[in-house]
C-alpha positions as CSV (number, residue, x, y, z in Angstrom):
1,X,3.3,-0.9,9.1
2,X,4.1,-2.0,5.6
3,X,4.8,0.6,2.9
4,X,5.0,0.0,-0.8
5,X,7.8,1.6,-2.9
6,X,8.7,1.6,-6.6
7,X,12.2,2.0,-7.9
8,X,12.4,4.8,-10.4
9,X,15.3,3.1,-12.2
10,X,14.1,-0.4,-12.8
11,X,10.3,-0.1,-11.9
12,X,10.5,-2.8,-9.3
13,X,7.8,-2.6,-6.7
14,X,8.7,-3.7,-3.2
15,X,7.5,-3.5,0.4
16,X,9.3,-1.8,3.3
17,X,8.3,-2.6,6.9
18,X,8.8,0.3,9.4
19,X,7.1,1.8,12.4
20,X,5.1,5.0,12.2
21,X,8.0,6.7,14.0
22,X,10.6,5.5,11.5
23,X,8.3,6.6,8.6
24,X,7.9,10.1,10.2
25,X,11.6,10.5,10.4
26,X,11.9,9.6,6.7
27,X,12.6,6.4,5.0
28,X,15.2,6.0,2.2
29,X,14.7,2.5,1.0
30,X,17.1,0.8,-1.4
31,X,15.7,-1.2,-4.2
32,X,16.3,-4.9,-3.6
33,X,16.4,-5.6,-7.3
34,X,19.1,-3.1,-8.5
35,X,20.3,-1.4,-5.3
36,X,19.2,2.0,-6.5
37,X,18.2,4.6,-3.9
38,X,16.0,6.4,-6.4
39,X,12.7,5.1,-5.0
40,X,9.3,6.6,-4.3
41,X,6.4,5.5,-2.1
42,X,3.4,4.1,-4.0
43,X,-0.1,5.0,-2.9
44,X,-2.3,2.3,-4.1
45,X,-6.1,2.4,-4.0
46,X,-6.1,-1.4,-4.1
47,X,-4.2,-1.5,-0.8
48,X,-6.7,1.0,0.7
49,X,-9.6,-1.1,-0.7
50,X,-8.3,-4.3,0.8
51,X,-7.7,-2.7,4.2
52,X,-11.2,-1.0,4.2
53,X,-13.2,-4.1,3.3
54,X,-11.2,-6.4,5.6
55,X,-10.7,-4.0,8.5
56,X,-13.8,-2.0,9.0
57,X,-17.6,-2.1,8.7
58,X,-19.2,0.7,6.7
59,X,-16.0,2.1,5.2
60,X,-15.9,4.0,2.0
61,X,-15.7,0.8,0.0
62,X,-18.0,-1.3,2.1
63,X,-20.7,-3.3,0.3
64,X,-23.2,-2.7,3.0
65,X,-26.0,-5.1,4.1
66,X,-27.1,-6.1,0.6
67,X,-24.1,-6.8,-1.7
68,X,-24.9,-7.6,-5.3
69,X,-23.0,-8.4,-8.4
70,X,-20.4,-5.7,-9.1
71,X,-19.9,-5.1,-5.4
72,X,-18.5,-7.8,-3.1
73,X,-20.9,-10.6,-4.1
């Protein structure tokens, strides 16, 4: 799985690749930009949207059978 983190010191956003087991044990990523350990996971609706549209049919953000302008078309 890929997790997105933001550095609280320099605002750099970066990705961390880890298994679900590693995530459950707790991740303490270091910012690759400034080497700070003051980081927090970012929960992005854009990432959820991309995953839902690409990975499932009929998800919360699915366009359905008749997409129009303002949806996916």
